[in-house]
N, C-alpha and C positions, 0 to 999 in steps of 0.2 A: 085231718080236717078239723078246724076249730068250730065249736058250736057258735051260733049267732049270739048267744049271751056273753061270749068272751069279748065282743067289740065294746069299746068305751069311747065316749067323747067328753071333752071338758074344755072349759075356758080357763079354769085353774084347778090344780089337783093338790089336795091336802095342803092348802095354803098355810095352815098353822104348823102342824107337826113336821110336814115335809120341809117347809121353809126354814124351820129351826135346824133341822138336820143338815140342810144345804149350807146354812151359815157356819155350822160347826165344821163341816167337812171341807168346804171350799175356802174358808177364811184362812186356813193354814197354807194354801197354795200361793206361790209367788214365782215370778220369772227370774231366772238367773241371766236371761238374755244372752246366752251363748249361742244364739241362733235357734236352739231347740226350745228356748224359753220355758223349760220345765226343770225346776230345781231338783227334782227327784231322778233325773235321767242324764246326769252329766256325762256318763260313759258313752252316750250315743250322740253327742253333739256333732253338728255338721260344720259348716264353714264360718259360722257367726262368731263374733268376738265377745268381749266381756264388758259391755257397758250395762248400766242398770236400766231395765225397762221401767218406765213411769206408768205404773198400773192405774194411776188416777187421771191420766190424760183424758180429755174430753173434747170431742168435736161435735159439730151440730148434727143431730140425728138426721138420717136420710129416710126417704120413703114416706108412707102415709101412716097415720095412727089408726090401727085396726081395732082398738079397744072398744068394746060395747058392754052394755049392762047384761047381767046374767041372772037367771032364776034358779033357785035350788030345787033339785028333783027329790023324789021320795026316797032315794037310796042314800041321801046325805051327801051326794056329789053335787055337780052343777049341771044345769041344762046347757045345751049348745048355744053358742052366741049367734050362729048363722041360721038356725032353724032347719038346716038340712039334715038328712039322714047320714049316718056314718057310711062312707063309701064301702062297697062290698068287700074290697080287698084290704081294708084297713082294720087293725085290731084296736087302735086308739086314734082319736081325732082331736087335735088341739087347735083352738082359735086364739088370736090375740085377745088379751084381757088386761086387767089392771095389775096382774101379777104373773107376767110371762115366764119368769124363772120357775116359779112353783108349778105352773101348768106344764111346761115342756119337760123340765127335769123330773117332775113327778110322774109323767107318763112314761119316761124312759126308765125310771126306777121300778115302776110297776110292770114293765114289759117282761115277757117270757122269751126264752130263746126262740128265734124264728119269727117273732112278731114284726108287723109293719106299723110304725107310728107315723101318722099323716098330719101335716100341718096345713091349715087353711091359708088362703091368700090373705095378705096384710103384713104389717110390720110387727115383729116381736122385739120388744125392748128388753135387753138382757144386760145385767151388770156383773154376772159371774160366768166362769167357765161352765159349759155344759158337758157332761160326761156320758159316755155310752160304754157299758161294761158287759152287757149280755151278748151272746153269740148269735150270729146269723140274723141280726136285726137290720131292718131297713128304715131309715128316716127319710121321709119324702115330703116335699112341698107341693104346692099346686102347680107351680112352674117357676123357672129360674128367676124371671123378672116379676113374679107376683108374690112369692113368699120371701120376705126379707128378715134376716136375723141381724139386728142392729146392736152392736157391742160398743157404741161410742161412749156409753157411760160406765163401761166395765171398770171395776175397782177390786175384784176378787178373781183369783185364778190366773194361770199363765197363758192360756190359749182360748180361742173361741169355743171350739169343740174338741174334746180329747177322747180318743177311741182306744179302748183296751180289750174289747171283745174281738173274737175271730169272726170272719165271714160277714162283716158289717158293710152295708151299702148306704151311702148318702147320696141323695138324688133330688134335683129339681128345686133348688132354692139358692138364695144369695146370702153370703156372710159379709158384713160390712164393719169396718173400723175397729178391728180387734187390736189391742195394744201389743199382743204377742202374735203367735202363729194363728192362721185362720182355722185350719182343721188339721189335727195331728193324730197320728197313730203310732204307737210304740210296740215293737215286738209282737206284731199280729200277723195272722195268716188271712189271705183272701179278702183284702180291703179294696173297696171300689168307690171311686168318686165319679159320678155320672151327671152331667148337665148341672154342675154347680159353679157358682161364681164367688170368688173372694176379691174384695175391692177395698182400696183406700183412696179417698178422693184427693188428698193432697199430693201434689207432684213433687217427687224427689225429696221426700220428707224422712228424716231420721226418726220421727215419731211413728211412722208406719210400722206394722209388724214385719218380722223378718221373712216369713215364708207364707205363701197362700196355702198350699197343700204340703204336708210334711210327714209322709210315712217313712219310718226309719227302723232298721233292724227287722224288716218284715219280708214275707214271701208271698207271692201271688198278689201283686199290686196292679190295679187297673185305674187309670185316670183318662177319662174320655169325654168329649163334647163339653168341655168346661173352659173356664176363663179365669185369669188372675190379672189384676191391675194394681200396680203401685207398691209391690213388696220391696223392702229395702235390702233384701238379699236375693233369693230366688223365688219367682212366682210359683212354678211347679218344681218341686224338689223330691227326689227319691234318694235315700241314703242307706248304705250298708244293707242292701236288700237284694233279693233274687227274684227271677221270674216276673218281669215288669213289662207292662204295656201302657204306653202313653200315646194316645191317638186323638186326632181331630180336635185339638184344643187351640185356644188363642191366649197369648200372653204378651202384654205390652205395658210400657212405663214402669217396668221392674228393673233392678240391677241386672239380674240374669232372667231371661224368659223361662228356660227349662234347665235344670241341672240334675245330672245323674252322677252320684258321688259314691266311690268305694262300693259299687254295686256290680253284680254279674248277671248277664242275661236279660238285657233290656231291649225292647223294640220301641222306637220313637218315630212315629210316622204321621204324615199328613197334618202336622201342626203348623200354625202360623205365628211366628215370633217377630215382633217389630217394635221399634221405638224403645227398646231396652238398651242398657249399656252393652250387653252381649246377648246374642240370640239363644244359643244352646251350648252348655258347658258339659264336658265329660271329664270329671276330675278323679284323681286318686291322691288322697292326702295322708300325711303321716299322723301318728298319734291317736288313731281311732281303733276301736276293737276289731273291726273288719278291715282287712287290707286286700290288695291285689285285685281291685275291681277291674273288670274287662268284659268284652263281648257285648258292647252296646251297638245295635244296628239302627242307624238313622236314615230314613228314606222318605222321599216325596214330601219333605217339609219345605215351606217357604220361609226363608230366613233373610229378612230385608230391613234396611234402614235402621239398624240397631246402633244408634249414635247418641243415645242419652247420656247425660252426666252420670258418673259413678257416685252414688250416695250411700255406698256400703259403709259399715262401721270400720274406721281405720284399724289396721292390724289383722283384719280377717283376710282370708285368701280371695274372696270375691272382690274385696276393695282394691286388690292389685290388678284386676282386669281392666285394661285400657278401654275407654269408650270406642265404639266403632268396630266391634268384632262380631263376625257371624257365628262361626263355630270355634271353640277352643278345646283342644285335647291336652290335658295336663297330667303327665306322669301315668297315663293309662295305656294299657296294651290291648292290641288285637280288636280294635273297634272298627266299624265300617260306616262310611258316609257315602251314600249313592243316590242318584236321581233326585237330588235336592236342587231347589232354585235359591241361589245365594247372590244377593245383589244389594248395592247401595250401602254397604257397610264401610265406613270411611277409613278404618284402620286396615282391615284385611278380611277376606272371606273366610279362610280357615287358617288357624295357627296351631302348630303342634310343638309343644315345649316340655322340657324336663322340669322337675321341681327344683328351682334355683333361686337363691337369694338375689341374684343379679336382676331378676324381674320384679323385685319388690316383695317377695314372700319371706315369712319368718323362717328362721333356721329349722330344718326338719327335726333334729335332735332325736332320731330314731334309727339305730344302727341296722335294723332289719327292713327299713323302708326302701323300696325300689323306686328311685327318683326318675327313671328314664321312661320315655314314651316310645314304645316299640311295636312293630308288627301291625300298625294301623293301615287301613286300606281305604283310599279316597278315590272314587271312580264314578264316571258317568254323571257328573254334576254339571249344572249350568251356572257360570259365573258372569256377573255383569256389574261394572261400575263400583268395584271394591277398591279400597286402598287410596282413594283420592286425597285424603287429608289425615294421614296416620297420627294417632295420639302418642304421647310419651309413655313408655320408653321406646315404642316400636319405631317412631320416626328416627331416633338416633341410631338404631341398629340396622334398620331395613331401608332407610331413605324415604324420599317422597317423590312421586307416589310410591306406595308399597305394592308388592305383588299380591295376587289373589290368594296364593297359598304360601305360607311361611313355615319354615322348620328351623329350629335353633341349632341343629347339627350336633347335638350332644349325644354321645354314644357311651354305653356302659363299658368301661375299660376292662372289666372282668369277663365280659361276654366273648364268645367265640368270634373271632374276626370274620367279617363277611358272611355271617350266618344269614341266609336269605329270609328266614322266618322273622328276623328282627328288623328288617328294612321297613320303613314307612313308605308304602307303595302308592304311586299315582298312576291312573290309567284312564284315558279317554275323557278328560275334563274340558273338551273343546279347546278354545284358545287361551285358557287360563294360564297366567304366568306364575313363576315359582322362584323362591329365593331360599337358599340355605344360608342363614346369616352367621353361622359359625360362632355362636355365643361361647361355647366351651373352649374354643381356640382363640379367644380374645378378638373375634371379628376379623382375624387376619386372612382367612381364606373363604370369603363369601363366594357363593356360586349360584348361578342360574341354570346350570347344566341339569337337564331333566334325565339324562341317561342313567345315572346311578339309582334313580327312584322310579324309573319306568318299569313296573313289574306288577304282578298280580298275586293276591292271596286267595285262599278258599273263602267263598262268601259265607256269611253267618246265616244260620237258620232264623227265621222270624217266628215269633210266638203265634199260637193259634189266635183266631179272632176274638176269643174271650169266652 
């Protein structure tokens, strides 16, 4: 237990020395805009391509101005701007001021392992990346729609918030208008996003950040009760990670609502994805340090009306996703989709495809990469009004209207023929229709015959509730 004297509150912290240190440390940061937007972490990039992030972009600040005058206390710090006591469970309390970077980053620099840094209601105007490096820290706002971190004037750093400590929880605030990723965590354990929103106001804008949440190379990832709006790649992204729980979130107006990439052991449940280009992606991509992602369980999600234009950066894998897709499994094995509501997606409800240049992807250029999607299990889902107006290239290979469930028919020629473990199985999906469009056979033997794919696999275990 910490002594009461450990609690601190500030409107700005060490505005002189700390501000200078921040300028020196963050001034060297810049985005490479490979989706990870962190020039020091190229080996962990996800789906994003290689355009240059304009770190000087500026949009109109949102929210209200929470800055107030402050009085200096006898310790040489500053008196609280609100006049309220520090909440009992907070170790530091930060209010909006005339130097929000110094106040917030200063509190995080001063924090010890296990501390809780609390932010008051109001808008924090931030022009640099905010970093969290201590372990087991909680950064908590007053409420998701009351505490706003506005990065519309950001001109230093690659992300909104960068997390490098283990056991970090971010909770109950909103991040707006970052030129790079909203909140990123690299190679960390036990990172939690809870009741957080990341938002870009502009619709379908290449100036928006690539990702809302971007944990990569991590283990023990929890993303719950949160929201992402307007990301130009994936709103909620988890890459090259293990032991993942994504639950009860909302994602809309992104290119991809949710993306699980080159990751193993994810549960994705009770999310609502809509008005994206695609609702939920399960991808396995070449050229990344972690390969062979598998075992994503998706259930009780509502994946509907994902018909937005694709505004991803050309040349990236997400830019190849046609508008109007509910679920897409790309070159990933042994995933399970069950008990989902999949409706109103104009290209198709579910598409299972190999990694193939014929669908607009860059050459794999990786001899060890397994390009085939095998052993996936799609069962007990509800399909309605999918495939009514399929986008290119699906319209050309699957016709119009397209089936609820599409499979490219590509099989590994080196795999054991008729191995039941490799079959992509369909089971009890109501009256959903199906098409194998035989991409690897030159579209010569398209088939709607369900018999070869009517089968069952062992169901995947779900993660504990957290």
